[in-house]
C-alpha positions as CSV (number, residue, x, y, z in Angstrom):
1,M,-14.9,24.0,1.0
2,E,-17.1,21.0,1.5
3,Q,-20.0,20.5,-0.8
4,E,-23.5,19.9,0.5
5,L,-24.6,16.4,-0.1
6,A,-27.9,14.6,-0.4
7,L,-28.6,10.9,-0.5
8,R,-31.9,9.8,-2.0
9,A,-33.3,6.3,-2.2
10,F,-35.4,5.1,-5.2
11,M,-38.7,3.7,-3.9
12,P,-40.9,1.3,-5.8
13,A,-44.6,2.0,-6.7
14,R,-47.0,-0.7,-7.7
15,D,-49.5,2.1,-8.7
16,F,-47.5,5.2,-9.2
17,K,-50.4,7.7,-8.9
18,V,-51.8,6.0,-5.8
19,S,-48.4,5.9,-4.1
20,R,-47.8,9.6,-4.8
21,R,-51.2,10.5,-3.3
22,F,-50.4,8.3,-0.3
23,Y,-47.2,10.2,0.5
24,E,-48.9,13.5,-0.2
25,A,-51.5,12.5,2.5
26,L,-48.6,12.1,4.9
27,G,-47.3,15.7,4.2
28,F,-44.8,15.0,1.4
29,R,-44.9,17.2,-1.7
30,A,-43.8,16.4,-5.2
31,T,-41.0,18.6,-6.3
32,H,-40.5,17.0,-9.7
33,R,-42.9,14.8,-11.7
34,D,-43.0,13.0,-15.0
35,D,-44.4,9.6,-16.0
36,D,-41.5,7.6,-14.5
37,V,-40.3,9.4,-11.4
38,C,-41.5,11.8,-8.8
39,V,-39.3,13.4,-6.1
40,M,-41.2,13.4,-2.8
41,K,-40.0,15.9,-0.3
42,I,-40.8,16.7,3.4
43,A,-38.8,19.3,5.3
44,G,-35.2,18.7,4.2
45,C,-35.7,15.0,3.3
46,S,-36.6,13.5,0.0
47,F,-36.7,10.3,-2.0
48,I,-37.4,9.4,-5.6
49,L,-40.7,7.5,-6.1
50,Q,-40.5,5.6,-9.3
51,N,-43.0,4.0,-11.6
52,R,-41.5,0.6,-11.2
53,Y,-42.5,-2.3,-9.0
54,E,-41.1,-5.7,-8.0
55,A,-42.9,-7.4,-5.0
56,S,-39.7,-8.8,-3.5
57,W,-38.0,-5.4,-3.7
58,A,-41.0,-3.4,-2.3
59,E,-41.7,-5.9,0.5
60,N,-38.1,-5.8,1.7
61,T,-37.7,-2.0,1.6
62,M,-37.7,0.1,4.7
63,L,-37.3,3.9,4.9
64,Q,-36.7,5.8,8.2
65,L,-37.9,9.3,8.7
66,L,-36.4,10.9,11.8
67,V,-38.4,13.7,13.4
68,R,-37.7,15.8,16.5
69,D,-40.8,14.7,18.5
70,V,-42.6,11.7,17.0
71,E,-45.9,11.8,18.8
72,P,-46.9,15.3,17.8
73,W,-45.6,14.7,14.2
74,W,-47.7,11.5,14.1
75,A,-50.8,13.3,15.4
76,G,-50.4,16.0,12.8
77,H,-49.6,13.8,9.8
78,V,-51.0,10.3,10.2
79,D,-54.8,9.7,9.9
80,A,-54.7,6.0,10.3
81,E,-58.4,5.4,9.4
82,M,-58.2,7.5,6.3
83,L,-55.0,5.8,5.1
84,V,-56.5,2.4,5.5
85,A,-59.8,3.4,3.8
86,A,-58.3,5.5,1.0
87,F,-55.3,3.3,0.2
88,G,-56.0,-0.2,1.4
89,V,-52.9,-0.3,3.5
90,K,-52.3,-2.2,6.7
91,P,-53.3,-0.1,9.8
92,P,-50.4,2.1,10.9
93,K,-48.9,1.2,14.3
94,P,-48.6,4.4,16.4
95,P,-45.3,5.4,18.0
96,A,-44.1,3.2,20.8
97,L,-40.7,2.7,22.5
98,Q,-38.9,-0.1,20.7
99,P,-36.4,-2.6,22.2
100,W,-33.6,-0.8,20.5
101,G,-34.4,2.4,22.4
102,L,-36.2,4.6,19.8
103,M,-39.8,5.8,19.7
104,V,-41.1,4.5,16.4
105,G,-44.4,4.4,14.5
106,F,-44.8,2.1,11.5
107,I,-46.6,2.7,8.3
108,F,-46.9,0.4,5.2
109,D,-47.3,2.2,1.9
110,P,-49.6,0.9,-0.9
111,S,-46.6,-1.1,-2.4
112,G,-45.6,-2.8,0.8
113,V,-42.7,-0.5,1.7
114,L,-42.3,-0.1,5.5
115,L,-41.9,3.5,6.7
116,H,-40.4,3.9,10.2
117,V,-41.2,7.3,11.7
118,A,-38.8,7.6,14.5
119,E,-37.9,10.2,17.1
120,S,-34.4,11.4,16.5
121,P,-32.1,10.3,19.3
122,F,-30.0,13.5,18.9
Protein backbone atom coordinates (compact mmCIF):
# COMPACT_ATOMS: atom_id res chain seq x y z
CA MET A 1 0.00 0.00 0.00
CA GLU A 2 1.48 3.33 -1.07
CA GLN A 3 1.51 6.16 1.44
CA GLU A 4 0.13 9.57 0.61
CA LEU A 5 2.93 12.06 0.23
CA ALA A 6 3.20 15.81 0.45
CA LEU A 7 6.05 18.09 -0.46
CA ARG A 8 6.14 21.55 1.12
CA ALA A 9 8.59 24.33 0.50
CA PHE A 10 9.83 26.62 3.26
CA MET A 11 9.20 30.22 2.20
CA PRO A 12 10.98 33.28 3.59
CA ALA A 13 9.22 36.22 5.22
CA ARG A 14 10.87 39.60 5.73
CA ASP A 15 7.93 40.62 7.93
CA PHE A 16 6.25 37.41 9.09
CA LYS A 17 2.86 38.92 10.00
CA VAL A 18 2.63 40.98 6.80
CA SER A 19 3.48 37.96 4.65
CA ARG A 20 0.87 35.85 6.41
CA ARG A 21 -1.80 38.52 5.82
CA PHE A 22 -0.71 38.80 2.17
CA TYR A 23 -1.24 35.10 1.53
CA GLU A 24 -4.53 35.17 3.45
CA ALA A 25 -5.64 37.99 1.10
CA LEU A 26 -5.02 35.57 -1.79
CA GLY A 27 -7.23 32.91 -0.20
CA PHE A 28 -4.67 30.86 1.74
CA ARG A 29 -5.45 29.97 5.35
CA ALA A 30 -3.11 29.31 8.22
CA THR A 31 -3.44 25.74 9.50
CA HIS A 32 -0.67 26.03 12.08
CA ARG A 33 0.90 29.11 13.63
CA ASP A 34 3.60 29.90 16.10
CA ASP A 35 6.24 32.61 16.30
CA ASP A 36 8.55 30.93 13.79
CA VAL A 37 6.42 29.14 11.18
CA CYS A 38 2.97 29.20 9.70
CA VAL A 39 1.57 26.52 7.39
CA MET A 40 -0.33 28.28 4.61
CA LYS A 41 -2.89 26.15 2.78
CA ILE A 42 -5.15 26.59 -0.23
CA ALA A 43 -7.21 23.66 -1.52
CA GLY A 44 -4.87 20.65 -1.27
CA CYS A 45 -1.66 22.69 -1.52
CA SER A 46 0.44 24.14 1.26
CA PHE A 47 3.80 25.65 2.09
CA ILE A 48 5.55 26.63 5.28
CA LEU A 49 6.00 30.36 5.75
CA GLN A 50 8.85 30.96 8.12
CA ASN A 51 9.95 33.91 10.17
CA ARG A 52 13.32 34.02 8.42
CA TYR A 53 14.57 36.23 5.62
CA GLU A 54 17.63 36.54 3.45
CA ALA A 55 17.26 38.84 0.45
CA SER A 56 19.18 36.64 -1.98
CA TRP A 57 17.07 33.64 -1.04
CA ALA A 58 13.72 35.45 -1.22
CA GLU A 59 14.48 37.26 -4.47
CA ASN A 60 15.48 33.98 -6.14
CA THR A 61 12.52 31.91 -4.96
CA MET A 62 9.55 31.08 -7.15
CA LEU A 63 6.47 29.09 -6.27
CA GLN A 64 4.01 27.74 -8.81
CA LEU A 65 0.33 27.30 -8.00
CA LEU A 66 -1.50 25.25 -10.63
CA VAL A 67 -5.22 25.88 -10.97
CA ARG A 68 -7.77 24.36 -13.31
CA ASP A 69 -8.81 27.62 -15.00
CA VAL A 70 -6.49 30.53 -14.22
CA GLU A 71 -8.58 33.49 -15.36
CA PRO A 72 -11.61 32.83 -13.10
CA TRP A 73 -9.27 31.90 -10.23
CA TRP A 74 -7.40 35.17 -10.70
CA ALA A 75 -10.63 37.19 -10.85
CA GLY A 76 -11.83 35.60 -7.60
CA HIS A 77 -8.57 35.81 -5.63
CA VAL A 78 -6.37 38.64 -6.89
CA ASP A 79 -7.28 42.25 -6.15
CA ALA A 80 -4.20 43.85 -7.71
CA GLU A 81 -4.89 47.39 -6.49
CA MET A 82 -5.51 46.22 -2.93
CA LEU A 83 -2.34 44.09 -2.89
CA VAL A 84 -0.21 47.02 -4.06
CA ALA A 85 -1.83 49.48 -1.64
CA ALA A 86 -1.95 47.20 1.40
CA PHE A 87 1.36 45.37 1.02
CA GLY A 88 3.56 47.62 -1.13
CA VAL A 89 4.24 44.85 -3.66
CA LYS A 90 4.92 45.21 -7.37
CA PRO A 91 1.69 45.24 -9.39
CA PRO A 92 0.62 41.67 -10.22
CA LYS A 93 0.72 40.73 -13.89
CA PRO A 94 -2.57 39.13 -14.94
CA PRO A 95 -2.62 35.77 -16.69
CA ALA A 96 -1.29 35.67 -20.23
CA LEU A 97 -0.12 32.92 -22.53
CA GLN A 98 3.62 32.45 -22.01
CA PRO A 99 6.16 31.35 -24.64
CA TRP A 100 6.44 27.96 -22.91
CA GLY A 101 2.71 27.34 -23.54
CA LEU A 102 1.03 27.97 -20.16
CA MET A 103 -1.37 30.71 -19.12
CA VAL A 104 0.39 32.31 -16.14
CA GLY A 105 -0.20 35.29 -13.86
CA PHE A 106 2.66 36.64 -11.75
CA ILE A 107 2.50 37.96 -8.19
CA PHE A 108 5.41 39.16 -6.04
CA ASP A 109 4.91 38.72 -2.31
CA PRO A 110 6.12 41.30 0.26
CA SER A 111 9.48 39.49 0.61
CA GLY A 112 10.19 39.38 -3.13
CA VAL A 113 9.14 35.76 -3.74
CA LEU A 114 7.57 35.31 -7.19
CA LEU A 115 4.33 33.33 -7.28
CA HIS A 116 3.35 31.87 -10.65
CA VAL A 117 -0.39 31.17 -10.84
CA ALA A 118 -0.64 28.87 -13.84
CA GLU A 119 -3.37 26.99 -15.60
CA SER A 120 -2.81 23.28 -15.24
CA PRO A 121 -1.90 21.71 -18.56
CA PHE A 122 -3.63 18.46 -17.53
